[in-house]
C-alpha positions in Angstrom: 0.0 0.3 -0.2 1.3 3.4 -0.8 2.4 5.4 2.4 0.1 7.8 3.5 2.7 10.1 5.3 3.5 13.7 4.1 1.0 13.2 1.4 -0.4 16.3 0.2 -4.7 16.3 -1.0 -7.6 18.0 -1.9 -10.9 17.6 -0.4 -13.8 19.3 -2.3 -16.7 20.8 -0.5 -17.3 23.1 2.5 -19.7 21.9 5.1 -19.8 20.4 8.4 -19.0 16.8 6.6 -16.1 18.1 4.6 -14.6 19.9 8.3 -14.6 16.9 9.7 -13.1 14.9 6.7 -10.3 17.5 7.1 -9.8 16.6 10.5 -9.8 13.0 10.4 -7.4 13.2 7.0 -5.0 15.3 8.5 -5.0 13.2 12.1 -4.1 10.6 9.4 -0.8 12.6 8.2 -2.5 14.4 5.3 -1.7 18.0 4.3 -5.4 18.7 3.3 -6.9 22.5 1.1 -10.7 22.3 1.1 -12.4 23.6 -1.9 -14.1 26.0 -1.2 -13.8 25.5 2.5 -15.4 27.3 5.2 -14.3 29.9 7.9 -14.2 26.8 9.9 -11.5 24.6 8.3 -8.3 25.1 8.1 -6.6 25.4 4.6 -9.8 26.4 2.8 -9.8 28.5 -0.6 -13.2 29.8 -0.9 -12.4 31.4 -4.3 -12.5 27.7 -6.1 -15.7 25.9 -6.1 -16.2 22.6 -5.7 -17.7 21.8 -9.3 -15.0 24.4 -10.8 -12.7 21.3 -12.6 -10.8 23.7 -14.5 -9.8 25.6 -11.1 -9.3 22.4 -9.6 -7.3 20.6 -11.9 -4.6 24.0 -12.0 -4.5 24.3 -7.6 -3.6 20.2 -7.8 -0.3 20.9 -10.2 0.6 24.0 -8.6 0.4 22.3 -5.4 1.7 19.0 -6.5 -1.5 17.3 -5.6 -1.9 13.5 -7.0 -5.2 12.5 -4.8 -8.9 14.2 -5.0 -11.4 13.0 -2.3 -15.2 14.3 -2.6 -17.2 15.3 0.2 -21.0 16.3 -1.4 -22.4 14.9 -4.5 -22.8 17.7 -6.5 -19.1 17.5 -8.3 -19.7 13.8 -8.9 -23.1 13.8 -10.5 -21.2 16.8 -12.4 -18.7 14.1 -13.5 -15.2 15.2 -11.2 -13.9 12.0 -11.9 -14.3 11.3 -15.7 -12.8 14.4 -15.8 -9.5 13.7 -13.8 -9.4 10.2 -15.6 -6.3 9.4 -17.8 -4.7 12.3 -15.9 -2.0 11.6 -12.9 -4.8 12.9 -10.2 -6.5 10.5 -8.7 -10.1 11.0 -7.3 -11.8 9.0 -4.5 -15.3 8.9 -5.6 -17.7 7.1 -8.4 -17.7 8.1 -12.0 -20.6 10.2 -13.6 -22.5 7.1 -14.9 -22.0 5.8 -10.6 -23.2 8.9 -9.3 -26.6 8.2 -11.1 -27.2 5.3 -8.1 -28.2 8.8 -6.0 -28.7 11.2 -8.2 -31.8 9.1 -10.0 -33.9 7.9 -7.9 -35.6 6.0 -10.9 -32.9 4.4 -11.9 -31.5 3.5 -8.4 -34.5 2.0 -8.1 -34.3 -0.3 -11.1 -30.8 -1.0 -10.2 -32.1 -2.2 -6.9 -35.0 -4.9 -8.6 -32.3 -5.8 -11.2 -30.4 -7.3 -8.5 -32.1 -8.4 -5.5 -31.7 -5.5 -3.0 -34.6 -5.9 -0.4 -36.6 -2.6 -0.6 -40.1 -1.2 -1.1 -42.3 -1.9 -3.9 -42.8 1.0 -6.4 -44.5 2.7 -9.2 -42.7 5.6 -12.0 -44.4 8.1 -13.8 -44.0 10.8 -15.7 -45.1 14.2 -15.3 -47.7 13.4 -18.2 -49.0 10.8 -16.4 -49.9 12.4 -13.3 -53.7 11.5 -13.3 -52.4 7.5 -12.8 -50.5 8.5 -10.5 -53.1 10.0 -8.1 -55.4 6.8 -8.9 -52.6 4.7 -7.7 -52.1 7.0 -4.6 -55.9 6.9 -3.8 -55.5 2.9 -4.7 -53.2 2.8 -1.3 -55.1 5.0 0.8 -51.9 7.5 0.7 -49.7 5.6 2.5 -47.1 6.3 -0.3 -43.8 8.0 -0.6 -43.5 10.7 -3.2 -39.6 10.8 -4.4 -39.0 13.5 -7.6 -36.1 11.4 -9.6 -33.6 13.7 -9.9 -31.2 15.7 -7.1 -33.6 17.9 -4.7 -31.4 18.7 -1.8 -33.0 16.4 0.5 -36.3 18.2 -0.3 -37.6 15.7 -3.4 -39.2 13.0 -1.0 -42.5 13.4 0.6 -44.2 10.8 3.3 -47.8 10.5 3.0 -50.2 8.9 5.6 -53.5 10.3 3.6 -55.1 10.3 -0.1 -54.9 14.4 0.8 -50.9 14.5 2.2 -50.6 12.3 -1.8 -52.5 14.4 -3.8 -50.7 18.0 -2.1 -47.5 16.1 -2.4 -48.3 15.5 -6.4 -49.8 19.1 -7.0 -46.3 20.4 -5.2 -44.1 18.3 -6.9 -46.4 19.8 -10.1 -45.3 23.3 -9.5 -41.8 23.0 -8.4 -40.6 21.3 -11.3 -41.4 23.0 -14.9 -41.6 21.0 -18.0 -41.0 17.0 -18.3 -39.9 15.2 -15.2 -40.0 11.6 -13.5 -40.7 10.4 -10.1 -41.5 7.7 -8.2 -44.9 6.7 -6.1 -43.1 3.9 -3.5 -45.0 2.1 -0.6 -44.5 3.6 2.9 -42.5 1.9 5.1 -42.4 1.7 8.7 -40.0 0.9 11.1 -36.4 2.3 12.6 -34.3 3.8 10.2 -30.1 3.3 10.1 -27.8 4.1 8.3 -25.1 1.9 7.0 -21.9 3.8 5.2 -19.0 1.7 3.4 -15.8 2.2 1.4 -15.9 0.1 -1.8 -13.3 -0.2 -5.0 -16.2 -1.8 -6.3 -15.9 -5.7 -5.8 -15.6 -5.5 -1.9 -17.0 -2.9 1.0 -15.2 -2.2 4.4 -18.5 -0.8 6.7 -18.0 1.8 8.9 -20.2 1.8 12.1 -23.8 1.9 12.5 -25.0 5.2 12.8 -28.6 7.2 12.8 -29.6 10.6 11.8 -32.4 12.6 13.2 -34.3 14.1 9.8 -36.7 15.9 11.5 -36.6 19.2 12.7 -38.5 19.2 15.9 -38.0 16.8 18.5 -39.9 13.5 18.4 -39.6 13.0 14.7 -41.9 16.1 14.4 -42.0 18.6 11.8 -40.5 19.1 8.5 -37.7 17.0 7.0 -34.2 19.2 6.8 -30.5 18.0 5.8 -30.2 16.2 9.3 -30.3 17.9 12.9 -28.1 15.3 14.6 -26.6 11.5 14.4 -24.9 9.4 16.7 -22.8 6.1 16.5 -22.8 2.8 16.9 -26.5 2.1 17.0 -27.7 0.5 20.2 -30.1 -2.3 18.4 -27.8 -2.9 15.3 -26.8 -6.1 16.6 -25.2 -9.1 15.1 -28.1 -10.4 13.5 -29.8 -7.0 12.2 -26.1 -6.8 10.8 -26.4 -9.9 8.9 -29.9 -9.4 8.0 -28.1 -6.0 6.4 -25.1 -7.7 4.4 -27.2 -10.5 3.0 -30.3 -8.8 1.8 -29.2 -5.4 0.6 -25.1 -4.8 0.9 -23.9 -8.1 -0.6 -26.6 -8.0 -3.4 -25.7 -4.6 -4.3 -22.2 -5.4 -4.5 -22.9 -8.1 -6.8 -24.7 -5.4 -8.9 -21.7 -2.8 -8.8 -19.6 -5.8 -10.5 -22.6 -6.5 -13.5 -22.7 -2.4 -14.5 -20.6 -0.9 -16.7 -19.2 1.8 -14.3 -16.0 2.3 -11.9 -17.1 3.0 -8.4 -14.4 3.5 -5.9 -16.0 5.5 -3.4 -18.0 6.0 -0.2 -21.7 3.6 -0.4 -24.0 4.8 1.7 -27.3 2.5 2.5 -30.0 4.2 4.1 -32.1 1.5 5.1 -35.7 0.6 7.5 -35.7 -2.0 9.4 -39.6 -3.4 9.0 -41.1 -6.3 10.1 -40.0 -8.0 7.0 -36.8 -7.3 7.8 -34.1 -4.7 6.5 -35.2 -2.6 3.5 -33.4 -0.3 1.6 -34.9 3.4 1.4 -31.4 4.8 -0.7 -28.4 5.0 -1.8 -26.3 8.3 -1.4 -22.8 8.2 -3.3 -21.0 9.9 -0.2 -20.5 10.5 3.2 -23.9 10.9 5.0 -24.1 14.8 6.6 -24.1 14.6 9.8 -23.4 10.8 9.8 -20.3 12.0 8.8 -19.7 14.1 11.8 -19.5 11.2 14.6 -18.8 8.3 12.4 -14.9 9.5 11.6 -14.0 10.7 15.0 -15.5 6.9 16.3 -12.8 5.5 13.7 -9.3 4.5 15.0 -8.0 3.8 11.7 -6.8 5.8 8.7 -9.2 6.8 6.3 -6.6 8.2 4.2 -5.2 4.3 4.3 -8.6 2.9 3.3 -9.2 5.5 0.7 -5.8 4.5 -1.2 -6.6 0.5 -0.8 -9.6 0.8 -2.5 -8.0 3.0 -4.9 -5.5 0.4 -5.6 -7.4 -2.5 -5.7 -6.0 -3.4 -2.1 -9.3 -3.2 0.0 -8.9 -6.8 0.9 -6.0 -6.4 3.0 -7.7 -3.5 5.2 -9.5 -3.9 8.3 -12.2 -1.1 10.0 -11.1 -0.4 13.5 -13.5 1.6 15.8 -12.9 3.5 19.2 -15.0 2.1 22.3 -18.0 4.2 23.4 -20.5 6.4 21.5 -20.3 9.6 19.6 -23.3 12.2 19.5 -23.4 14.6 17.4 -25.9 17.8 17.7 -26.5 20.5 14.8 -26.8 24.0 15.7 -28.9 25.7 12.6 -30.2 28.9 11.9 -34.0 30.1 13.2 -35.6 29.9 10.5 -34.4 26.3 8.6 -35.3 24.6 6.6 -37.0 27.3 5.0 -35.6 28.3 1.9 -35.2 32.4 3.4 -34.1 33.0 6.9 -31.7 35.5 7.7 -28.0 34.9 8.5 -25.1 36.9 9.2 -25.2 36.6 13.0 -22.1 36.8 15.4 -21.1 33.4 16.7 -19.7 33.0 20.9 -18.5 30.7 22.9 -16.8 28.7 20.8 -14.0 29.0 22.8 -15.6 28.0 25.6 -15.8 24.2 24.9 -14.6 21.8 26.7 -11.7 20.3 25.1 -12.9 16.6 24.3 -15.9 18.7 22.0 -15.1 18.5 18.5 -17.1 21.6 16.7 -17.5 21.1 12.9 -18.1 24.5 11.2 -21.2 23.8 8.1 -21.9 27.5 7.5 -19.5 29.8 8.9 -18.1 32.9 7.5 -15.7 35.8 8.3 -17.2 39.0 8.3 -15.0 41.9 10.0 -12.6 40.0 11.8 -15.8 38.0 13.3 -17.4 34.5 12.8 -20.3 34.8 11.8 -23.7 32.6 10.7 -23.8 31.9 6.7 -26.6 29.0 6.2 -29.1 26.6 7.7 -26.8 24.0 9.5 -23.9 26.3 11.0 -22.1 24.1 13.6 -22.0 20.2 14.3 -21.1 19.7 18.2 -19.9 15.9 18.6 -19.6 14.6 22.4 -18.2 11.0 23.3 -18.8 8.9 26.0 -18.3 5.2 26.6 -22.0 4.9 27.9 -25.3 6.8 24.8 -26.8 8.5 28.1 -24.0 10.1 29.2 -22.3 11.4 25.8 -25.6 13.1 24.9 -25.4 14.7 27.8 -22.0 16.1 27.9 -22.8 17.3 24.1 -25.8 19.2 25.1 -24.2 20.8 28.0 -21.2 22.1 26.0 -23.6 22.9 23.0 -25.4 25.9 25.9 -22.4 27.4 25.6 -22.6 28.4 22.1 -24.5 31.4 21.4 -26.0 33.2 18.3 -29.3 35.0 17.2 -32.4 32.4 17.1 -29.8 29.6 17.3 -31.7 26.0 16.9 -31.1 22.9 18.0 -33.1 19.4 18.2 -33.2 18.5 22.2 -33.4 14.6 21.6 -30.4 13.2 19.7 -29.6 10.0 20.7 -32.5 9.9 22.9 -35.2 8.0 20.6 -36.8 5.1 22.6 -35.5 1.5 21.9 -37.3 0.0 19.2 -38.9 -3.0 19.1 -37.8 -5.2 16.3 -40.3 -6.9 14.9 -40.7 -10.0 12.3 -37.5 -12.9 12.3 -34.5 -11.9 12.2 
């Protein structure tokens, strides 16, 4: 395996996920330049967009960079891997064709069906067949999930519990997207959700610890969906029998599918899974680390992320083992008031970060410098991460410290890592 010491790499992206990735890769011995980064990430370069491939190439040539690691989905969907193919700069992530696993819900569902991945029943429609979709939603008594086909920044999924809600979701879809578009209706599944993320070379996968996101804005899983209000790892109910079922019905058939498709996939692979009474079912793939899952998974990881990335690129993943630190990691998002609405005020000064306990990690999501002051610049401003051997202690620690950080209209969900233990029904 290539030596990972004293390596200079470029990391694309600018959120809290990328801050966590930069933090981890730096601890692994790399010098990390983050394009564009943000005010809290060292070596950020705000003048270079994560999708400006010529500027990224020029930066790499100037700084002798031979490895690019991709944080968000947009550069992958735009073809950053394809752009650098044939050059001496390697990119960790799937090709544009492989990124379709995330960027097209319809194609992704067809992939699952082709390769026998356990998932919900679904029906595909085009915008000129909305009447048929309305009829199907009524037939299913509104117990459906409506999914826009393309990337929608986490806002293209509608989980419905009545015919009226389903019809309203279809109305909203029609208003949001002019012209021709595709979408899915899926049967609505129930059960606890879990995130399983791995590093793959297209033939093998090394799974990180289990984690759980908290998508809804409000405590008790109420309110609108967000990009994620917090996460914890490892998941208390992800016991050996659960993980074995996930491997057999979701992970293994996915790997067989990757080997059978005509694209190159070396990157992160995210499985969003629901544990139903019929066993685990795959809700979605992402082709990158989850956010906010990455902010707890990477601190929990004892192994070198850089070595795993290089092993995947070299086709030597079978020589690696993923080791994790003991205990639990809990991440809490501090968000701007008004998030996740499209329009809310930012630019508010942030105080208290210098008062945090040394064990707390503060990953910056949406911050910038203004007149020498750190201020808010978006929805999910910061992610604070605490660790303890017991989950309850990690929760108490991170919330106690989060109270020290202040900015106008700061909002945080109060029950991250505190869902009641689920009863897994059915046979596992």
